[in-house]
ZAMI-325467 format. One record per residue (C-alpha): residue in one letter; x negated, y, z negated. Coordinates in steps of 0.02 Angstrom, whole numbers, plus 50000, padded with zeros to 5 digits. Each point is the difference from the previous one (the first is absolute). Example, Ala and Ser with C-alpha at 12.3 -4.5 7.8 and 13.67 -1.06 7.14 Angstrom:
BEGIN
a493854977549610/s499315017250033/
//
This chain:
BEGIN
x501105198747869/x500105014550132/x501754996350099/x499085012450152/x498604987250002/x500964984050022/x499904992650169/x501624988850059/x499484984750064/x500944999250169/x499044983350090/x499944981549902/x498804990150048/x500574984550126/x499574982149931/x498604991350081/x501244986350040/x501235014250107/x498255006950058/x499594984050105/x501724996450039/x499795018450102/x500334996250189/x499105003250139/x500725014650109/x500344995450181/x499744983149946/x501104983949957/x499674989049889/x498465006749935/x499615008949836/x498515008849894/x499654985349905/x499494990150167/x498805014350072/x499194997849838/x499924982750011/x499145001350160/x498885013249930/x499214990149846/x500084983350102/x498755011250125/x499295008749878/x499544982749887/x499254991750178/x499095014950038/x499214997349828/x499674981650009/x499255002650190/x498465014449919/x498454990649936/x499755014549890/x501584999249898/x500584986449879/x501924996049965/x500264999949830/x501914997949997/x501064986650072/x501145005350144/x501575001149895/x499145011349867/x499395010250119/x501445003350115/x500985004449828/x498855014449953/x499885004350183/x501845003650009/x499835008649813/x498665009950045/x501155008950146/x501525000649881/x499095009149897/x499235010250107/x501515005750132/x501295000149861/x499435009149871/
//
């Protein structure tokens, strides 16, 4: 392997638990997990209110996948 083509890892991916505990700027006792909880709840309720959409997951599974989606797309 050529040593010239090696790229050092300069940033380690933050764990999901630590990422969820990120405080919201200019807020006290408000974290990223709180925002995601609010967003997932509103999204789930919106889907329920639409007659042409069907829920195929319970809320807890939906919330877990919702958070995982944000984590994978914004932290990766």
